[in-house]
ROVEXZA-278369 format. One line per 10 residues: number of its first residue (from 1); their letters; for each residue x, y, z negated of N, C-alpha, C. Coordinates in nm, 4 decimals, always signed. Atoms other than C-alpha are relative to their C-alpha. Layout:
BEGIN
NUM	a	X,Y,Z,X,Y,Z,X,Y,Z | ...
REM end
This chain:
BEGIN
1	mrrlmpaicv	-0.1221,-0.0563,+0.0568,-0.8237,-2.4009,+2.0554,+0.0863,+0.0664,+0.1052 | -0.0882,-0.0525,-0.1021,-0.6405,-2.3389,+2.3809,-0.0364,+0.1432,+0.0403 | +0.0395,-0.1339,-0.0398,-0.8466,-2.0282,+2.4570,+0.0462,+0.1056,-0.0991 | -0.0454,-0.0943,+0.1007,-0.7172,-1.8690,+2.1367,+0.1516,+0.0090,-0.0070 | -0.1435,+0.0120,+0.0163,-0.3522,-1.9562,+2.1885,+0.0772,+0.1308,+0.0103 | -0.0780,-0.1241,-0.0055,-0.2262,-1.6111,+2.2993,-0.0041,+0.0788,-0.1295 | +0.0109,-0.0745,+0.1257,-0.3581,-1.4487,+1.9816,+0.0684,-0.0739,-0.1130 | -0.0536,+0.0791,+0.1096,-0.2532,-1.7323,+1.7559,+0.1511,-0.0017,+0.0022 | -0.1451,+0.0047,-0.0095,+0.1022,-1.7395,+1.8855,+0.0636,+0.1219,-0.0645 | -0.0508,-0.1197,+0.0660,+0.1471,-1.3857,+1.7594,-0.0261,-0.0080,-0.1495
11	vtflccglma	+0.0415,-0.0017,+0.1397,-0.0368,-1.4434,+1.4341,+0.0648,-0.1089,-0.0825 | -0.0475,+0.1112,+0.0809,+0.0845,-1.7839,+1.3245,+0.1061,-0.0809,+0.0719 | -0.1124,+0.0710,-0.0599,+0.4101,-1.8721,+1.4951,+0.0764,-0.0709,-0.1105 | -0.0612,+0.0777,+0.1068,+0.5608,-2.1514,+1.2862,+0.1463,-0.0278,+0.0284 | -0.1423,+0.0227,-0.0159,+0.9340,-2.1772,+1.2285,+0.0309,-0.1451,+0.0329 | -0.0275,+0.1410,-0.0211,+0.9087,-2.5551,+1.2365,-0.0261,-0.0420,+0.1432 | +0.0203,+0.0338,-0.1398,+0.8114,-2.5406,+1.6018,-0.1431,-0.0261,+0.0370 | +0.1408,+0.0270,-0.0293,+0.4339,-2.5731,+1.5781,-0.0478,+0.0804,+0.1193 | +0.0401,-0.0860,-0.1102,+0.3883,-2.2797,+1.8163,+0.1236,+0.0460,+0.0763 | -0.1273,-0.0348,-0.0615,+0.7188,-2.2899,+2.0007,-0.0157,+0.0855,+0.1248
21	aqvvaqkdsk	+0.0220,-0.0767,-0.1217,+0.5683,-2.1390,+2.3143,-0.0641,+0.1340,-0.0327 | +0.0544,-0.1295,+0.0395,+0.5206,-1.7917,+2.1681,-0.0215,+0.0864,+0.1235 | +0.0317,-0.0835,-0.1142,+0.3558,-1.5506,+2.4083,+0.0760,+0.1313,-0.0108 | -0.0850,-0.1170,+0.0066,+0.6174,-1.2853,+2.4744,-0.0734,+0.1238,+0.0499 | +0.0659,-0.1140,-0.0613,+0.3864,-1.0657,+2.6777,-0.0857,+0.0794,-0.0966 | +0.0899,-0.0684,+0.0929,+0.1650,-0.9821,+2.3816,+0.0820,+0.0676,-0.1098 | -0.0881,-0.0694,+0.0925,+0.3781,-0.7219,+2.2062,-0.0645,+0.1233,-0.0625 | +0.0618,-0.1183,+0.0565,+0.1232,-0.4590,+2.1137,-0.0166,-0.0158,-0.1500 | +0.0039,-0.0010,+0.1459,+0.0777,-0.3614,+1.7514,-0.1411,-0.0112,-0.0549 | +0.1376,+0.0120,+0.0454,-0.2949,-0.4294,+1.7313,-0.0320,-0.1429,-0.0423
31	apeltkeqwr	+0.0414,+0.1315,+0.0460,-0.4496,-0.7150,+1.5401,-0.0987,-0.0620,+0.0981 | +0.0972,+0.0654,-0.0878,-0.6361,-0.9719,+1.7506,-0.1377,-0.0012,-0.0654 | +0.1366,+0.0004,+0.0533,-1.0130,-0.9564,+1.7118,-0.0571,-0.1410,+0.0097 | +0.0481,+0.1377,+0.0047,-1.1136,-1.3064,+1.6063,-0.1208,-0.0093,-0.0919 | +0.1149,+0.0251,+0.0863,-1.4407,-1.4280,+1.4633,+0.0442,-0.0897,-0.1161 | -0.0319,+0.0878,+0.1129,-1.4492,-1.6153,+1.1336,+0.0135,-0.1450,+0.0457 | -0.0084,+0.1372,-0.0495,-1.5116,-1.9385,+1.3236,+0.1298,-0.0225,+0.0766 | -0.1278,+0.0132,-0.0699,-1.2091,-1.8735,+1.5421,+0.1160,-0.0113,-0.0983 | -0.1026,+0.0144,+0.1028,-0.9969,-1.8229,+1.2310,-0.0034,-0.1408,-0.0602 | +0.0113,+0.1356,+0.0537,-1.1309,-2.1516,+1.0972,+0.0574,-0.1016,+0.0987
41	edlryfarel	-0.0561,+0.0892,-0.1021,-1.0389,-2.3169,+1.4260,+0.1524,+0.0056,-0.0043 | -0.1449,-0.0146,+0.0158,-0.6878,-2.1772,+1.3887,+0.0509,-0.0808,-0.1195 | -0.0419,+0.0690,+0.1216,-0.6655,-2.3130,+1.0362,-0.0049,-0.1511,+0.0184 | +0.0091,+0.1443,-0.0243,-0.7824,-2.6579,+1.1446,+0.1161,-0.0475,+0.0865 | -0.1125,+0.0358,-0.0869,-0.5220,-2.6628,+1.4210,+0.1304,-0.0002,-0.0794 | -0.1178,-0.0121,+0.0867,-0.2553,-2.5474,+1.1747,+0.0126,-0.1226,-0.0912 | -0.0015,+0.1102,+0.0955,-0.3510,-2.8165,+0.9219,+0.0178,-0.1349,+0.0680 | -0.0117,+0.1259,-0.0735,-0.3686,-3.0886,+1.1848,+0.1398,-0.0197,+0.0594 | -0.1252,+0.0115,-0.0728,-0.0479,-3.0129,+1.3710,+0.1248,+0.0066,-0.0872 | -0.1192,-0.0142,+0.0826,+0.1907,-2.9153,+1.0921,+0.0528,-0.1337,-0.0522
51	pkrhknlyha	-0.0518,+0.1308,+0.0438,+0.2097,-3.2689,+0.9442,+0.0600,-0.0810,+0.1145 | -0.0539,+0.0734,-0.1149,+0.2752,-3.4031,+1.2949,+0.1386,+0.0499,+0.0389 | -0.1223,-0.0612,-0.0500,+0.5570,-3.1619,+1.3713,+0.1134,+0.0010,-0.1022 | -0.1017,-0.0047,+0.1042,+0.7388,-3.1663,+1.0372,+0.0516,-0.1413,-0.0289 | -0.0594,+0.1317,+0.0240,+0.9787,-3.4508,+0.9644,-0.0499,-0.0626,-0.1294 | +0.0459,+0.0518,+0.1300,+0.8658,-3.4832,+0.6023,-0.0755,+0.1100,-0.0729 | +0.0769,-0.1138,+0.0504,+0.5904,-3.2342,+0.5202,-0.0251,-0.0076,-0.1497 | +0.0427,+0.0157,+0.1388,+0.5133,-3.3767,+0.1783,+0.1163,-0.0288,-0.0947 | -0.1143,+0.0243,+0.0881,+0.8601,-3.3740,+0.0251,-0.0060,+0.0870,-0.1250 | +0.0105,-0.0879,+0.1160,+0.7722,-3.0854,-0.2100,-0.1434,+0.0184,-0.0465
61	tsreqferav	+0.1416,-0.0060,+0.0353,+0.3924,-3.1019,-0.2117,-0.0645,-0.1301,+0.0443 | +0.0666,+0.1238,-0.0389,+0.1511,-3.3900,-0.1871,-0.1003,+0.0262,+0.1114 | +0.1031,-0.0125,-0.1025,-0.0932,-3.4578,+0.0942,-0.1287,+0.0566,-0.0612 | +0.1228,-0.0458,+0.0655,-0.3770,-3.4024,-0.1516,+0.0066,+0.1502,-0.0302 | -0.0152,-0.1421,+0.0305,-0.2420,-3.0629,-0.2613,-0.0077,+0.0844,+0.1272 | +0.0021,-0.0716,-0.1274,-0.1879,-2.9545,+0.0991,-0.1420,+0.0095,+0.0538 | +0.1357,+0.0017,-0.0533,-0.5351,-3.0588,+0.2081,-0.0956,+0.0815,-0.0864 | +0.0845,-0.0803,+0.0878,-0.6942,-2.8971,-0.0993,+0.0216,+0.1493,+0.0260 | -0.0293,-0.1404,-0.0293,-0.5183,-2.5667,-0.0233,-0.0651,+0.0430,+0.1312 | +0.0634,-0.0295,-0.1294,-0.6420,-2.5819,+0.3360,-0.1513,+0.0136,-0.0181
71	aeldaaipsl	+0.1449,-0.0038,+0.0220,-0.9977,-2.6558,+0.2204,-0.0411,+0.1270,-0.0748 | +0.0315,-0.1209,+0.0761,-0.9900,-2.3656,-0.0269,+0.0069,+0.1235,+0.0886 | -0.0091,-0.1138,-0.0904,-0.8738,-2.1223,+0.2394,-0.1146,-0.0021,+0.1000 | +0.1106,+0.0118,-0.0948,-1.1329,-2.2534,+0.4849,-0.1297,+0.0512,-0.0621 | +0.1224,-0.0439,+0.0675,-1.4086,-2.1928,+0.2301,-0.0002,+0.1502,-0.0247 | -0.0098,-0.1429,+0.0313,-1.2808,-1.8420,+0.1593,-0.0033,+0.0890,+0.1233 | -0.0131,-0.0801,-0.1220,-1.2436,-1.7273,+0.5220,-0.1159,+0.0976,+0.0229 | +0.1097,-0.0956,-0.0250,-1.5951,-1.5744,+0.5493,+0.0095,+0.1288,-0.0801 | -0.0088,-0.1186,+0.0853,-1.5104,-1.3292,+0.2696,+0.1337,+0.0718,+0.0107 | -0.1345,-0.0567,-0.0097,-1.1547,-1.2484,+0.3784,+0.0177,+0.0875,+0.1232
81	qahqiivgmh	-0.0427,-0.0768,-0.1155,-1.0048,-0.9856,+0.6049,+0.1090,-0.0785,+0.0737 | -0.0942,+0.0755,-0.0829,-0.7755,-1.0998,+0.8859,+0.1368,-0.0135,-0.0658 | -0.1339,+0.0081,+0.0596,-0.4537,-1.0114,+0.7032,+0.0017,-0.0929,-0.1200 | +0.0058,+0.0904,+0.1138,-0.5693,-1.2063,+0.3989,+0.0002,-0.1459,+0.0441 | -0.0010,+0.1363,-0.0540,-0.6294,-1.5165,+0.6102,+0.1414,-0.0384,+0.0412 | -0.1373,+0.0266,-0.0434,-0.2818,-1.4893,+0.7600,+0.0898,-0.0266,-0.1202 | -0.0811,+0.0204,+0.1199,-0.1242,-1.4533,+0.4167,-0.0358,-0.1328,-0.0663 | +0.0408,+0.1298,+0.0536,-0.3283,-1.7543,+0.3023,+0.0696,-0.1145,+0.0709 | -0.0731,+0.1015,-0.0763,-0.1778,-1.9643,+0.5820,+0.1481,+0.0033,-0.0361 | -0.1396,-0.0179,+0.0375,+0.1613,-1.8224,+0.4920,+0.0296,-0.0708,-0.1321
91	qiaatvgdgh	-0.0182,+0.0629,+0.1302,+0.1190,-1.9412,+0.1333,-0.0059,-0.1524,+0.0098 | +0.0083,+0.1457,-0.0179,+0.0155,-2.2900,+0.2439,+0.1295,-0.0534,+0.0591 | -0.1260,+0.0436,-0.0608,+0.3225,-2.3196,+0.4659,+0.1146,+0.0053,-0.1001 | -0.1061,-0.0127,+0.0996,+0.5380,-2.2047,+0.1746,+0.0053,-0.1194,-0.0944 | +0.0012,+0.1159,+0.0910,+0.4282,-2.5061,-0.0322,+0.0784,-0.1173,+0.0553 | -0.0805,+0.1076,-0.0605,+0.6156,-2.7285,+0.2135,+0.1381,-0.0019,-0.0640 | -0.1200,-0.0043,+0.0832,+0.9236,-2.6101,+0.0269,+0.1324,+0.0038,+0.0710 | -0.1294,-0.0199,-0.0643,+1.1904,-2.5382,+0.2853,-0.0017,+0.1297,+0.0807 | -0.0106,-0.1303,-0.0624,+1.3141,-2.2146,+0.4356,-0.0153,+0.0006,+0.1501 | +0.0131,+0.0093,-0.1459,+1.2745,-2.3414,+0.7927,-0.1441,-0.0245,+0.0433
101	tgvhlppyfk	+0.1412,+0.0215,-0.0320,+0.8980,-2.3882,+0.7740,-0.0811,+0.1162,-0.0550 | +0.0796,-0.1116,+0.0469,+0.6614,-2.0971,+0.7588,-0.0840,+0.0589,+0.1106 | +0.0819,-0.0738,-0.0955,+0.4050,-1.8776,+0.9281,+0.0604,+0.1384,+0.0160 | -0.0559,-0.1327,-0.0234,+0.5581,-1.5708,+1.0883,-0.1076,+0.1073,-0.0159 | +0.0912,-0.1116,+0.0131,+0.3955,-1.2461,+0.9908,-0.0069,+0.0754,+0.1325 | +0.0156,-0.0669,-0.1294,+0.2553,-1.0539,+1.2891,+0.0665,+0.1369,+0.0042 | -0.0737,-0.1256,-0.0121,+0.4308,-0.7427,+1.4232,-0.0805,+0.1232,-0.0372 | +0.0787,-0.1175,+0.0357,+0.1390,-0.5152,+1.3383,-0.0109,+0.0203,-0.1513 | -0.0082,-0.0244,+0.1432,+0.1886,-0.5608,+0.9639,+0.0934,+0.1200,-0.0227 | -0.0794,-0.1197,+0.0244,+0.3252,-0.2338,+0.8227,+0.1007,-0.0220,-0.1131
111	rypialywfg	-0.0942,+0.0072,+0.1111,+0.5906,-0.1558,+0.5621,-0.0045,+0.1298,-0.0789 | -0.0229,-0.1199,+0.0789,+0.6340,+0.0824,+0.2752,+0.1418,+0.0479,+0.0313 | -0.1310,-0.0491,-0.0455,+0.9263,+0.3098,+0.3750,+0.1035,+0.0139,-0.1112 | -0.1071,+0.0072,+0.0987,+1.1581,+0.2062,+0.0934,+0.0679,-0.1352,+0.0171 | -0.0726,+0.1268,-0.0017,+1.4236,-0.0651,+0.0716,+0.0411,-0.0338,-0.1429 | -0.0248,+0.0448,+0.1369,+1.4749,-0.2706,-0.2436,+0.1091,-0.1063,-0.0027 | -0.1063,+0.1001,+0.0158,+1.7556,-0.4882,-0.3768,+0.0090,-0.0391,-0.1464 | -0.0146,+0.0485,+0.1372,+1.7980,-0.7058,-0.6826,+0.1439,+0.0182,-0.0468 | -0.1283,-0.0098,+0.0682,+2.0891,-0.6081,-0.9087,-0.0167,-0.0754,-0.1310 | +0.0292,+0.0837,+0.1151,+2.0812,-0.8937,-1.1541,-0.1500,-0.0160,-0.0117
121	relrviaaak	+0.1446,+0.0105,+0.0228,+1.7302,-0.8815,-1.3025,-0.0724,+0.1327,+0.0265 | +0.0602,-0.1296,-0.0280,+1.6681,-0.5224,-1.1948,-0.0204,+0.0183,+0.1503 | +0.0318,-0.0275,-0.1401,+1.4957,-0.4382,-0.8660,+0.0068,+0.1505,+0.0200 | -0.0228,-0.1429,-0.0157,+1.6187,-0.1000,-0.7475,-0.0192,+0.0448,+0.1448 | +0.0191,-0.0598,-0.1317,+1.5539,+0.1333,-0.4556,+0.1354,+0.0390,+0.0566 | -0.1299,-0.0300,-0.0618,+1.8525,+0.1476,-0.2201,-0.0142,+0.0894,+0.1226 | +0.0250,-0.0917,-0.1112,+1.6918,+0.3495,+0.0603,-0.1461,+0.0412,-0.0063 | +0.1375,-0.0489,+0.0048,+1.3795,+0.5601,+0.0986,-0.0192,+0.1095,+0.1028 | +0.0350,-0.1094,-0.0897,+1.2032,+0.7909,+0.3421,+0.0149,+0.1316,-0.0753 | -0.0275,-0.1304,+0.0576,+1.2557,+1.1625,+0.2837,-0.0955,+0.0373,-0.1118
131	eyqdalgarv	+0.0992,-0.0404,+0.1006,+0.9322,+1.2112,+0.0910,+0.0063,-0.0830,-0.1278 | -0.0090,+0.0852,+0.1191,+1.0261,+0.9358,-0.1551,+0.1436,-0.0059,-0.0537 | -0.1396,-0.0028,+0.0409,+1.3892,+1.0346,-0.2187,+0.0177,-0.0034,-0.1515 | -0.0092,+0.0017,+0.1467,+1.3162,+1.0752,-0.5902,+0.0159,-0.1419,-0.0543 | -0.0069,+0.1388,+0.0467,+1.3004,+0.6958,-0.6108,+0.1376,-0.0633,+0.0215 | -0.1310,+0.0591,-0.0286,+1.6566,+0.6388,-0.4858,+0.0758,-0.0334,-0.1281 | -0.0753,+0.0458,+0.1156,+1.8508,+0.4346,-0.7386,-0.0846,-0.0397,-0.1181 | +0.0871,+0.0304,+0.1136,+1.5501,+0.3967,-0.9657,-0.0375,-0.1478,-0.0033 | +0.0402,+0.1396,+0.0208,+1.4335,+0.0658,-1.1081,-0.1513,-0.0121,+0.0132 | +0.1435,+0.0262,-0.0126,+1.0928,-0.0733,-1.0088,-0.0483,-0.0682,-0.1276
141	vkigalglae	+0.0532,+0.0605,+0.1220,+0.8890,-0.1457,-1.3215,-0.1445,-0.0455,+0.0156 | +0.1401,+0.0369,-0.0178,+0.5338,-0.1714,-1.1902,-0.0429,+0.0287,+0.1433 | +0.0627,-0.0250,-0.1298,+0.3396,-0.2014,-0.8650,-0.1500,-0.0101,-0.0223 | +0.1408,-0.0023,+0.0346,-0.0247,-0.1030,-0.8899,-0.0139,-0.0085,-0.1505 | +0.0201,+0.0166,+0.1436,-0.1457,-0.2154,-1.2317,+0.0860,-0.1112,-0.0583 | -0.0762,+0.1167,+0.0439,+0.0950,-0.5087,-1.2497,+0.1455,+0.0341,-0.0294 | -0.1426,-0.0106,+0.0275,+0.4355,-0.5218,-1.4138,+0.0776,-0.0744,+0.1074 | -0.0801,+0.0599,-0.1062,+0.7218,-0.6250,-1.1877,+0.0033,-0.1525,-0.0094 | -0.0082,+0.1451,+0.0157,+0.7398,-0.9774,-1.3339,-0.1228,-0.0688,+0.0600 | +0.1227,+0.0597,-0.0539,+0.3749,-1.0513,-1.2464,-0.0069,+0.0191,+0.1512
151	aqarilscfp	-0.0003,-0.0235,-0.1441,+0.4073,-0.8903,-0.9027,+0.0956,-0.0963,+0.0691 | -0.0985,+0.0925,-0.0567,+0.7189,-1.0975,-0.8341,-0.0524,-0.1428,-0.0016 | +0.0554,+0.1352,+0.0084,+0.5419,-1.4153,-0.9500,-0.0978,-0.0253,+0.1137 | +0.0949,+0.0163,-0.1105,+0.2700,-1.3566,-0.6905,+0.0716,-0.0040,+0.1343 | -0.0783,-0.0009,-0.1236,+0.5220,-1.2770,-0.4181,+0.0651,-0.1362,+0.0230 | -0.0686,+0.1288,-0.0122,+0.6949,-1.6088,-0.4899,-0.0895,-0.1079,+0.0598 | +0.0891,+0.0982,-0.0622,+0.3860,-1.7901,-0.3605,+0.0110,+0.0032,+0.1521 | -0.0066,-0.0185,-0.1450,+0.4804,-1.6743,-0.0107,+0.1214,-0.0641,+0.0655 | -0.1163,+0.0664,-0.0584,+0.8079,-1.8606,+0.0354,+0.0562,-0.0996,-0.1009 | -0.0550,+0.1001,+0.0917,+1.0025,-2.1553,-0.1120,+0.0766,+0.0658,-0.1136
161	taenenewyv	-0.0659,-0.0576,+0.1166,+1.1273,-2.0822,-0.4624,+0.1335,-0.0697,-0.0247 | -0.1311,+0.0548,+0.0336,+1.4587,-2.1637,-0.6278,-0.0052,-0.1501,-0.0253 | +0.0141,+0.1440,+0.0250,+1.3225,-2.5088,-0.7139,+0.0295,-0.0812,+0.1258 | -0.0210,+0.0695,-0.1263,+1.3375,-2.6006,-0.3439,+0.1177,+0.0562,+0.0798 | -0.1136,-0.0606,-0.0684,+1.5957,-2.3556,-0.2104,+0.1059,+0.0351,-0.1047 | -0.0911,-0.0396,+0.1068,+1.8134,-2.1535,-0.4506,-0.0339,+0.1414,-0.0452 | +0.0322,-0.1294,+0.0582,+1.8048,-1.8427,-0.6664,+0.0372,+0.1150,+0.0937 | -0.0459,-0.1073,-0.0884,+1.9975,-1.6339,-0.4137,-0.0943,+0.0167,+0.1192 | +0.0999,-0.0074,-0.1074,+1.7480,-1.7190,-0.1406,-0.1206,+0.0814,-0.0470 | +0.1147,-0.0716,+0.0559,+1.4692,-1.5911,-0.3649,+0.0317,+0.1484,-0.0160
171	mstspafivv	-0.0369,-0.1387,+0.0248,+1.6541,-1.2737,-0.4586,+0.0190,+0.0787,+0.1294 | -0.0195,-0.0703,-0.1272,+1.7361,-1.1904,-0.0978,-0.1285,+0.0106,+0.0802 | +0.1238,+0.0031,-0.0774,+1.3883,-1.2728,+0.0348,-0.1088,+0.0883,-0.0589 | +0.1151,-0.0683,+0.0598,+1.1471,-1.1193,-0.2146,-0.0028,+0.1508,+0.0220 | +0.0101,-0.1449,-0.0216,+1.2466,-0.7506,-0.1708,-0.0642,+0.0364,+0.1329 | +0.0586,-0.0276,-0.1304,+1.1494,-0.7645,+0.1965,-0.1499,-0.0251,+0.0003 | +0.1426,+0.0292,+0.0080,+0.8093,-0.9141,+0.1100,-0.0725,+0.1049,-0.0842 | +0.0638,-0.0944,+0.0902,+0.7385,-0.6618,-0.1655,-0.0403,+0.1292,+0.0712 | +0.0311,-0.1265,-0.0685,+0.7351,-0.3724,+0.0836,-0.0974,-0.0190,+0.1154 | +0.1007,+0.0244,-0.1041,+0.4696,-0.5299,+0.3112,-0.1383,+0.0188,-0.0617
181	pellhslgva	+0.1278,-0.0297,+0.0649,+0.1310,-0.3752,+0.2213,-0.1047,-0.1089,+0.0164 | +0.0992,+0.1063,-0.0201,-0.0770,-0.6562,+0.3736,+0.0221,-0.1154,-0.0961 | -0.0288,+0.1042,+0.0978,+0.1000,-0.9039,+0.1476,-0.0441,+0.0429,-0.1401 | +0.0347,-0.0461,+0.1352,+0.0605,-0.6945,-0.1664,-0.1507,+0.0082,-0.0190 | +0.1456,-0.0084,+0.0115,-0.3076,-0.6331,-0.0961,-0.0613,-0.1396,-0.0086 | +0.0535,+0.1365,-0.0004,-0.3766,-1.0014,-0.0208,+0.0243,-0.0705,-0.1329 | -0.0369,+0.0650,+0.1254,-0.2042,-1.1044,-0.3423,-0.0582,+0.0702,-0.1227 | +0.0595,-0.0719,+0.1110,-0.3979,-0.8551,-0.5530,+0.0974,+0.0865,-0.0767 | -0.0986,-0.0863,+0.0646,-0.0876,-0.6499,-0.6324,-0.0322,+0.1464,+0.0267 | +0.0375,-0.1361,-0.0380,-0.1839,-0.3353,-0.4407,-0.1514,+0.0077,+0.0138
191	palerapftf	+0.1459,-0.0095,-0.0058,-0.5446,-0.2131,-0.4723,-0.0549,+0.0306,+0.1387 | +0.0476,-0.0374,-0.1339,-0.5634,-0.0935,-0.1104,+0.1137,-0.0107,+0.0996 | -0.1008,+0.0049,-0.1053,-0.3834,-0.1086,+0.2224,+0.0591,+0.1381,+0.0280 | -0.0412,-0.1345,-0.0394,-0.3596,+0.2685,+0.2647,+0.1209,+0.0504,-0.0768 | -0.1121,-0.0450,+0.0821,-0.1175,+0.3307,-0.0214,+0.0081,-0.0881,-0.1239 | -0.0163,+0.0764,+0.1239,+0.0213,+0.1698,-0.3331,+0.0798,+0.0824,-0.0996 | -0.0769,-0.0706,+0.1023,+0.1364,+0.3240,-0.6616,+0.1159,-0.0867,-0.0495 | -0.1201,+0.0655,+0.0512,+0.4936,+0.2200,-0.7421,+0.0497,+0.0806,-0.1195 | -0.0529,-0.0677,+0.1187,+0.6183,+0.3016,-1.0918,+0.1472,-0.0344,-0.0145 | -0.1453,+0.0157,+0.0083,+0.9922,+0.3560,-1.1319,+0.0511,+0.0520,-0.1346
201	edergmqftl	-0.0683,-0.0520,+0.1185,+1.2333,+0.4206,-1.4163,+0.1380,+0.0470,+0.0413 | -0.1302,-0.0526,-0.0386,+1.5363,+0.6453,-1.3707,+0.1052,-0.0324,-0.1062 | -0.1111,+0.0333,+0.0895,+1.8735,+0.6301,-1.5465,-0.0176,+0.0586,-0.1392 | +0.0266,-0.0592,+0.1320,+1.7417,+0.8474,-1.8317,-0.1094,-0.0748,-0.0749 | +0.1075,+0.0752,+0.0622,+1.4685,+0.5958,-1.9035,-0.1362,+0.0626,+0.0205 | +0.1262,-0.0668,-0.0286,+1.1991,+0.8269,-1.7696,-0.0737,-0.0729,+0.1127 | +0.0806,+0.0682,-0.1009,+0.9168,+0.6585,-1.5781,-0.0843,+0.0992,+0.0783 | +0.0821,-0.0841,-0.0860,+0.7333,+0.8130,-1.2855,-0.0618,-0.0873,+0.1082 | +0.0737,+0.0779,-0.0993,+0.4848,+0.6906,-1.0255,-0.0112,+0.0770,+0.1307 | +0.0161,-0.0570,-0.1334,+0.4825,+0.7556,-0.6512,-0.1034,-0.0819,+0.0760
211	dispvefplv	+0.0944,+0.0670,-0.0890,+0.1882,+0.6737,-0.4263,+0.0645,-0.0078,+0.1377 | -0.0754,+0.0180,-0.1243,+0.3637,+0.5290,-0.1235,-0.0926,-0.0501,+0.1097 | +0.0824,+0.0367,-0.1152,+0.1908,+0.5115,+0.2137,+0.0827,-0.0819,+0.0988 | -0.0740,+0.0834,-0.0947,+0.2885,+0.2427,+0.4669,+0.0174,+0.0677,+0.1349 | -0.0256,-0.0500,-0.1348,+0.4287,+0.3140,+0.8113,+0.0091,-0.1185,+0.0943 | -0.0168,+0.1057,-0.0990,+0.4369,+0.1151,+1.1321,+0.1478,-0.0328,+0.0104 | -0.1384,+0.0442,-0.0030,+0.7534,-0.0886,+1.1297,-0.0021,-0.1441,+0.0455 | +0.0143,+0.1359,-0.0511,+0.7371,-0.3950,+1.3581,+0.0972,-0.0965,-0.0662 | -0.0806,+0.1013,+0.0650,+0.8632,-0.7058,+1.1826,+0.0857,-0.0721,+0.1035 | -0.0920,+0.0619,-0.0949,+1.1700,-0.8477,+1.3569,-0.0114,-0.1503,-0.0052
221	ggspt	+0.0089,+0.1453,-0.0057,+1.1162,-1.2054,+1.4707,-0.1053,-0.0589,-0.0893 | +0.1063,+0.0522,+0.0854,+0.8063,-1.2364,+1.2560,+0.0343,-0.0046,-0.1452 | -0.0415,+0.0024,+0.1401,+0.9959,-1.1888,+0.9323,+0.0065,+0.1420,-0.0540 | -0.0104,-0.1330,+0.0571,+0.9881,-0.8951,+0.6898,+0.1418,+0.0529,-0.0024 | -0.1386,-0.0426,+0.0121,+1.3692,-0.8870,+0.6884,+0.0492,+0.0640,+0.1263
REM end
């Protein structure tokens, strides 16, 4: 495990302190090249150390549920891409149920160049790159083939929900996750990493779809926000 630490510190830095000695020198935007067995070694280390480092890991999930989730991800690793494995670890950490425990997303994850905000139950575009200005102020109604409600339900698997935190935490967190292509692809929301079709509705009730391509946008402190 120690020989993989520089790569892992970038990929799976845990807010709870599991990887407190993050390697600052590794700031490039390239994904580490790890074998499937190395990813499995990472997952084993993650699963072994997280219960040791957390004061009460099983306050929102049971030991059995945690271990089953780890086993399912371990079995799936051979068929997954690197970003899907990272998101899988992210989802497992989210089951712990507190906003201070999680897997930081790596800085090479990209973003769709739009900013979203919840206005009540409506998710609207509050900023956009020049080529997507038509979406400004519009309401998001669909991402890929999924309606917003289903897309949001999948996004909620990536961080503690209102049951463990509060509704405002969810509303402020989910827009930042929705614009991360690696997350949407891993969750089956976006069909590909290269671009995603976002369907919007304007104030006249007219719907239109834009194929939005991601851009490099290093995640600050390992978070989409």
